[in-house]
C-alpha positions as CSV (number, residue, x, y, z in Angstrom):
1,M,32.3,-15.4,-22.3
2,I,31.4,-17.7,-19.4
3,N,28.5,-20.0,-20.4
4,R,25.3,-18.6,-18.7
5,K,23.9,-22.1,-18.6
6,K,26.0,-22.7,-15.6
7,L,23.3,-20.8,-13.7
8,L,20.7,-23.5,-14.3
9,I,19.1,-24.6,-11.1
10,D,19.4,-28.4,-10.9
11,E,16.1,-30.3,-10.6
12,D,17.6,-32.3,-7.7
13,E,18.3,-29.1,-5.8
14,L,14.7,-28.0,-6.3
15,R,13.6,-31.4,-5.1
16,E,15.6,-30.9,-1.9
17,I,13.9,-27.6,-1.3
18,N,10.4,-29.1,-1.8
19,D,11.3,-32.1,0.4
20,F,12.3,-29.7,3.2
21,L,9.1,-27.6,2.8
22,L,6.9,-30.7,3.0
23,S,8.8,-32.5,5.7
24,D,7.0,-33.1,9.0
25,E,10.3,-32.2,10.7
26,N,10.2,-28.7,9.3
27,Q,9.3,-26.7,12.4
28,L,9.0,-23.4,10.5
29,V,6.1,-24.7,8.4
30,T,4.6,-26.6,11.3
31,D,4.5,-23.4,13.4
32,L,2.7,-21.6,10.6
33,L,0.2,-24.4,10.1
34,V,-0.6,-24.4,13.8
35,L,-1.2,-20.7,13.7
36,I,-3.6,-21.0,10.7
37,D,-5.5,-23.8,12.6
38,K,-5.8,-21.5,15.6
39,Y,-8.1,-19.3,13.4
40,G,-10.2,-22.2,12.1
41,G,-8.2,-23.3,9.0
42,V,-7.9,-21.8,5.5
43,R,-11.6,-22.0,4.4
44,E,-13.0,-20.6,7.6
45,I,-10.4,-17.8,7.7
46,N,-11.3,-16.7,4.1
47,R,-15.1,-17.0,4.8
48,K,-14.8,-14.8,7.9
49,A,-12.8,-12.2,6.0
50,R,-15.3,-12.1,3.2
51,E,-18.2,-11.6,5.6
52,A,-16.3,-9.0,7.6
53,R,-15.4,-7.0,4.5
54,R,-19.0,-6.6,3.3
55,L,-20.1,-3.0,3.5
56,D,-23.4,-3.8,5.3
57,N,-21.5,-5.7,8.0
58,L,-19.0,-2.9,8.4
59,L,-21.8,-0.3,8.8
60,T,-23.6,-2.6,11.2
61,M,-20.5,-2.8,13.4
62,L,-20.3,1.0,13.4
63,D,-24.0,1.4,14.1
64,S,-23.8,-1.0,17.1
65,K,-21.0,1.2,18.5
66,K,-23.1,4.4,17.8
67,S,-20.2,5.7,15.9
68,P,-20.4,9.3,14.5
69,Y,-18.7,8.0,11.4
70,I,-22.0,6.4,10.2
71,R,-23.2,9.9,9.1
72,D,-20.0,10.5,7.1
73,L,-20.3,7.2,5.4
74,Q,-23.9,7.8,4.5
75,W,-22.9,11.2,3.1
76,L,-20.1,9.5,1.0
77,Q,-22.6,7.1,-0.4
78,E,-24.9,9.9,-1.4
79,Q,-22.2,11.8,-3.1
80,R,-21.1,8.7,-5.0
81,D,-24.7,7.8,-6.0
82,N,-25.4,11.4,-7.1
83,R,-22.3,11.4,-9.3
84,V,-21.0,14.7,-7.9
85,F,-17.4,13.9,-8.7
86,I,-15.8,15.1,-11.9
87,S,-15.8,12.4,-14.6
88,I,-12.6,11.4,-16.3
89,P,-13.7,12.9,-19.7
90,E,-14.8,16.1,-18.0
91,Y,-11.4,16.2,-16.2
92,R,-9.6,15.8,-19.5
93,R,-11.5,18.6,-21.1
94,R,-10.8,20.8,-18.0
95,V,-7.1,20.2,-18.5
96,L,-6.9,20.2,-22.3
97,D,-9.9,22.1,-23.4
98,D,-11.1,21.1,-27.0
99,K,-7.8,19.3,-27.5
100,A,-9.1,16.5,-25.3
101,D,-11.7,15.4,-28.0
102,S,-9.0,14.7,-30.5
103,M,-6.4,13.0,-28.2
104,K,-6.1,9.2,-27.8
105,F,-5.7,7.9,-24.3
106,D,-4.2,4.4,-23.8
107,D,-5.6,2.9,-20.6
108,S,-3.3,-0.1,-20.9
109,F,-0.6,2.0,-19.3
110,A,-2.8,3.7,-16.7
111,V,-0.9,4.9,-13.6
112,T,-2.5,4.2,-10.2
113,L,-2.7,7.4,-8.2
114,E,-1.6,6.5,-4.7
115,I,-1.5,8.6,-1.5
116,S,0.2,8.0,1.8
117,A,-0.5,8.1,4.6
118,C,-4.2,8.7,5.3
119,Q,-3.9,8.3,9.0
120,Y,-7.3,9.4,10.2
121,F,-10.8,8.8,8.7
122,P,-11.9,12.5,9.1
123,W,-9.0,13.5,6.8
124,L,-10.6,11.4,4.1
125,I,-13.9,13.4,4.5
126,T,-12.1,16.7,4.3
127,E,-10.2,15.5,1.2
128,T,-13.4,14.4,-0.4
129,K,-15.2,17.7,0.2
130,Q,-12.3,19.6,-1.3
131,A,-12.3,17.3,-4.3
132,I,-16.0,17.9,-4.9
133,E,-15.7,21.6,-4.5
134,K,-12.6,22.0,-6.7
135,D,-13.3,19.2,-9.3
136,E,-10.2,17.3,-8.2
137,I,-9.3,13.7,-8.5
138,M,-9.5,11.2,-5.6
139,P,-6.8,8.6,-5.2
140,G,-7.3,5.1,-6.5
141,R,-5.1,3.7,-3.7
142,F,-4.6,4.7,-0.1
143,I,-1.8,3.7,2.3
144,R,-2.2,3.8,6.1
145,V,0.5,3.7,8.7
146,R,-1.5,4.3,11.9
147,R,-1.3,1.9,14.8
148,M,-3.8,-0.8,14.3
149,A,-4.6,-1.2,18.0
150,E,-5.2,2.6,18.4
151,Q,-7.4,2.9,15.3
152,S,-9.4,-0.2,16.4
153,A,-10.2,1.5,19.7
154,D,-11.8,4.5,18.0
155,D,-13.3,2.5,15.1
156,D,-11.3,4.4,12.5
157,V,-10.2,1.1,10.9
158,I,-13.8,0.0,10.3
159,A,-14.9,3.4,8.9
160,F,-11.9,3.5,6.5
161,A,-12.6,-0.1,5.3
162,A,-16.2,0.9,4.6
163,A,-15.1,4.1,2.8
164,M,-12.9,2.1,0.5
165,Q,-15.8,-0.1,-0.5
166,I,-17.7,3.1,-1.4
167,F,-14.8,4.5,-3.4
168,G,-13.8,1.2,-5.0
169,S,-10.2,2.1,-4.2
170,S,-7.6,-0.3,-2.8
171,Y,-6.0,0.4,0.5
172,V,-3.2,-1.0,2.7
173,E,-2.9,-1.1,6.5
174,T,0.3,-1.4,8.4
175,L,0.4,-4.0,11.2
176,D,1.8,-3.1,14.6
177,T,4.1,-6.1,14.6
178,K,7.0,-4.3,12.9
179,G,9.1,-3.6,16.0
180,T,8.8,0.1,16.4
181,Y,6.4,-0.2,19.2
182,P,4.5,-3.0,21.1
183,G,2.0,-5.0,19.2
184,P,-1.6,-5.7,20.4
185,D,-0.3,-8.4,22.7
186,G,2.1,-6.0,24.4
187,A,5.2,-7.6,22.8
188,P,8.4,-5.8,23.6
189,V,10.0,-3.4,21.2
190,N,12.1,-5.0,18.5
191,V,15.6,-5.2,19.9
192,H,17.1,-4.0,16.6
193,L,15.5,-0.6,16.8
194,G,16.1,2.4,18.9
195,G,12.9,4.0,17.8
196,P,11.7,5.1,14.4
197,A,14.6,7.5,13.9
198,T,16.9,4.5,13.4
199,I,15.0,3.2,10.4
200,T,14.5,6.2,8.1
201,G,16.3,7.1,5.0
202,Y,18.0,5.0,2.3
203,F,18.5,1.7,4.1
204,G,18.4,-2.1,3.7
205,G,15.3,-3.0,5.6
206,V,13.6,-3.2,9.0
207,G,14.6,-6.0,11.4
208,M,12.0,-8.4,12.6
209,P,14.0,-10.8,14.8
210,N,13.2,-14.2,16.1
211,E,9.5,-14.8,16.4
212,F,8.3,-11.6,14.8
213,P,7.3,-13.0,11.4
214,L,4.9,-15.4,13.1
215,K,3.6,-12.5,15.3
216,W,3.0,-10.5,12.1
217,A,1.1,-13.4,10.6
218,D,-1.0,-13.8,13.8
219,E,-1.8,-10.1,13.7
220,F,-2.8,-10.2,10.1
221,L,-5.1,-13.1,10.6
222,Y,-6.8,-11.3,13.5
223,Y,-7.6,-8.2,11.5
224,Y,-8.3,-10.2,8.3
225,T,-11.0,-12.2,10.0
226,K,-12.4,-9.4,12.2
227,Y,-12.5,-6.5,9.7
228,G,-11.7,-8.1,6.4
229,V,-8.4,-6.2,6.1
230,K,-6.8,-7.9,3.1
231,Q,-3.8,-5.8,2.1
232,V,-1.1,-5.0,4.5
233,L,2.4,-3.5,4.4
234,N,5.3,-6.0,4.5
235,I,8.8,-4.8,5.5
236,N,11.1,-7.8,6.1
237,P,12.3,-10.9,4.1
238,G,11.0,-13.2,6.8
239,S,7.4,-11.8,6.9
240,V,7.4,-11.6,3.1
241,L,8.2,-15.3,2.9
242,V,5.5,-16.1,5.5
243,G,3.1,-14.1,3.3
244,Y,4.0,-16.1,0.3
245,M,3.5,-19.3,2.2
246,M,0.1,-18.3,3.6
247,H,-1.1,-17.5,0.1
248,K,0.2,-20.7,-1.3
249,L,-1.6,-22.6,1.5
250,G,-4.9,-20.9,0.4
251,I,-5.3,-17.8,2.5
252,D,-6.2,-14.8,0.3
253,I,-3.7,-12.5,1.8
254,E,-2.3,-9.6,-0.3
255,F,0.6,-7.4,0.7
256,K,2.6,-4.5,-0.5
257,I,6.4,-4.6,0.0
258,S,7.4,-1.3,1.7
259,V,10.1,1.1,0.6
260,F,11.4,0.3,4.1
261,M,12.6,-3.1,2.9
262,G,15.2,-1.4,0.7
263,N,14.9,-3.0,-2.7
264,D,17.3,-0.6,-4.3
265,N,18.8,-2.5,-7.3
266,P,17.7,-4.9,-10.1
267,Y,19.3,-7.9,-8.4
268,A,17.2,-7.3,-5.2
269,C,14.2,-7.0,-7.5
270,L,15.0,-10.3,-9.1
271,W,15.4,-12.0,-5.7
272,T,12.0,-10.7,-4.5
273,L,10.1,-11.5,-7.7
274,M,11.8,-14.9,-8.2
275,T,10.7,-16.0,-4.7
276,A,7.2,-14.7,-5.5
277,K,7.2,-16.9,-8.6
278,L,8.4,-20.0,-6.8
279,F,5.5,-19.6,-4.3
280,S,2.8,-18.5,-6.8
281,R,-0.4,-20.5,-7.0
282,T,-1.2,-22.7,-10.0
283,N,-3.4,-19.9,-11.4
284,G,-0.3,-17.6,-11.5
285,T,-1.4,-15.3,-8.7
286,S,0.8,-14.0,-5.9
287,P,0.1,-12.2,-2.7
288,L,2.7,-9.6,-3.8
289,I,0.4,-7.0,-5.3
290,G,2.5,-3.9,-4.6
291,F,6.2,-3.7,-4.9
292,N,7.6,-0.4,-3.6
293,L,11.2,0.1,-4.6
294,S,13.6,2.1,-2.6
295,N,13.6,5.9,-3.0
296,S,17.1,5.7,-4.4
297,V,16.3,3.7,-7.5
298,N,16.6,5.4,-10.9
299,K,14.5,4.9,-14.1
300,V,16.7,2.1,-15.4
301,T,16.2,0.0,-12.3
302,I,12.4,0.4,-12.5
303,E,12.5,-0.6,-16.2
304,V,14.6,-3.7,-15.4
305,A,12.3,-4.6,-12.6
306,A,9.4,-4.4,-15.0
307,Q,11.3,-6.7,-17.4
308,I,11.8,-9.3,-14.7
309,R,8.1,-8.9,-13.7
310,K,7.0,-9.6,-17.3
311,A,9.3,-12.6,-17.7
312,F,7.6,-14.1,-14.6
313,D,4.1,-13.3,-16.0
314,F,3.4,-10.9,-13.1
315,E,2.7,-7.8,-15.2
316,D,-1.0,-7.7,-14.2
317,V,-0.3,-9.2,-10.7
318,V,2.4,-7.1,-9.2
319,R,2.2,-3.3,-9.2
320,I,5.5,-1.4,-9.2
321,E,5.0,1.4,-6.7
322,H,7.3,4.4,-6.6
323,H,7.4,7.6,-4.6
324,I,6.8,10.7,-6.6
325,T,7.0,12.9,-3.5
326,E,8.3,12.1,0.0
327,T,7.8,13.6,3.4
328,Y,9.9,16.7,3.6
329,K,11.7,15.6,6.8
330,S,13.4,12.6,8.3
331,I,13.6,10.2,5.3
332,V,15.3,11.5,2.1
333,R,17.5,14.3,0.9
334,Q,15.4,17.2,-0.4
335,P,14.4,18.4,-2.9
336,Y,12.9,15.1,-3.8
337,D,10.5,15.1,-6.8
338,R,10.3,12.1,-9.2
339,L,7.4,13.3,-11.4
340,S,9.6,13.7,-14.4
341,D,10.8,10.1,-14.1
342,L,7.2,8.9,-13.9
343,L,6.3,10.8,-17.0
344,D,9.2,9.2,-18.9
345,L,8.2,5.7,-17.7
346,A,4.4,5.9,-17.9
347,D,4.1,5.3,-21.7
348,H,5.9,1.9,-21.6
349,V,5.9,0.5,-18.1
350,K,2.5,-1.1,-17.3
351,N,0.9,-1.4,-13.9
352,I,2.9,1.3,-12.1
353,S,1.8,3.3,-9.1
354,A,2.6,7.0,-8.4
355,K,2.8,7.3,-4.6
356,H,2.5,10.7,-3.0
357,E,3.9,10.8,0.5
358,G,4.8,14.5,0.6
359,G,3.7,17.8,-0.8
360,V,5.3,19.6,-3.7
361,V,8.6,21.0,-2.4
362,Q,7.5,24.6,-3.0
363,N,4.6,24.1,-0.7
364,E,6.5,22.1,1.9
365,T,9.0,24.9,2.4
366,V,6.4,27.5,3.4
367,R,4.5,25.3,5.9
368,E,4.7,25.9,9.6
369,H,5.1,22.2,10.0
370,P,6.5,20.4,6.9
371,S,5.5,16.8,6.5
372,D,7.7,14.5,8.6
373,I,7.9,10.7,8.4
374,L,8.3,10.6,12.2
375,D,4.8,11.9,12.6
376,Y,3.6,8.4,11.5
377,F,4.9,7.0,14.8
378,R,3.2,9.5,17.1
379,T,0.1,8.5,19.0
380,K,-3.2,10.3,18.4
381,E,-3.1,11.4,22.0
382,D,0.3,13.0,21.6
383,I,-0.8,14.8,18.4
384,L,-4.0,16.2,20.0
385,K,-2.2,17.2,23.1
386,A,0.4,19.2,21.0
387,G,-2.4,20.8,19.0
388,H,-0.8,19.4,15.8
389,M,-3.8,17.7,14.1
390,P,-4.6,20.7,11.9
391,L,-0.9,20.9,10.8
392,L,-0.9,17.2,9.9
393,L,-4.2,17.5,8.0
394,Q,-2.6,20.3,6.0
395,N,0.4,18.0,5.3
396,Y,-2.1,15.4,4.0
397,L,-3.9,17.9,1.8
398,D,-0.5,18.9,0.4
399,K,-0.1,15.3,-0.7
400,H,-3.5,15.4,-2.3
401,H,-2.4,18.5,-4.2
402,A,0.8,16.7,-5.4
403,L,-1.4,13.7,-6.5
404,N,-3.6,16.0,-8.6
405,R,-0.5,17.7,-10.1
406,T,0.5,14.2,-11.3
407,A,-2.9,13.6,-12.7
408,E,-2.8,16.8,-14.6
409,E,0.7,16.3,-16.0
410,L,-0.1,12.7,-17.1
411,T,-3.3,14.1,-18.9
412,K,-1.3,16.8,-20.7
413,R,0.8,14.0,-22.3
414,G,-2.1,11.8,-23.3
415,L,-1.3,9.4,-20.5
416,T,-4.0,7.9,-18.2
417,F,-4.4,7.2,-14.5
418,I,-6.5,5.1,-12.1
419,A,-8.5,7.2,-9.7
420,A,-11.2,6.1,-7.2
421,P,-13.2,3.9,-9.6
422,E,-16.6,4.3,-8.1
423,L,-16.3,8.1,-7.9
424,H,-15.0,9.2,-11.2
425,E,-16.9,7.9,-14.2
426,L,-14.9,6.8,-17.2
């Protein structure tokens, strides 16, 4: 066999890379540093973000705008404080009856229950009321794909950030600078795209040509310092590298690599995680906190990705995220249901997320309007004008149902999950 030692990266070659990164002649790094200085430098950026993220400051912002969402958030706080949500031990007894008392549950392999996409804050309130009424589980992680400029205009972005503080759940926003429509500065549509219909399915990633990665960084810094938005979706190798670099420079950015980036094999996973390792901080952290593999991966690829992650000491840093359900239309072949794969992986792959982006297929097929990934790209105005908001809310509640199906099946096998930490007592 060929000697694998030939793959050794020479220290001189690593030195050349470092020399290039540190060179004053490196315009790529210079442009990023100039952008960071525009927002006051690393320390000031992180300080502003911490202040903006505080619940009292978020509520003050809404109050100053006389937002009707204040009442909803106060209600959420009351429900949390009154412990009206089902506890995890109670949930286990509900699923398993007396058997729950004798079963052992290993939290070291807890699966994060993730839902996507919670586009509108009122949907969250409806979901919460249903969970209280039916003793259901609320997600430990929420993904959002609504236009940032649009949801800033109606204060949805602030209300959702506040709700996540109350829930203790993590959440991810999707920046507008991804080329499917103009960003907050009116930038033109990405020339690589003919609209969202050209980027759906099993593909190799979304184009962000020319200056788009820096525009993405600029937009992140704006929402990071204004509303404390810390976790954002990342869809392109260029913006992923910029995210690594910003974190290495000291900005506490976190991001989730989207399924849209198309990491569909173990070698792609090695490339992504290897670069994360090269740009990790001295304390071993990386801004890559969510790694969503392609819908086309099988169990073996997920297991190998987990092995690579462990070798780089990222097991507790990088969450492997995988779709259990997908929207019924415009992205994957149906029927698509990966619950059985998750159940096979969940007893030995740590820090994995079960993402629910569609309803259970049996429910989707009877809906007047099955879930559709293209709905993510519609404006609120268009949805209201068409009278489709109730239909899209039903799609979202179908995802909530799919998430609770996953929680139940995990519990039946003695496996554990991470739900909204501040709502469901352990």
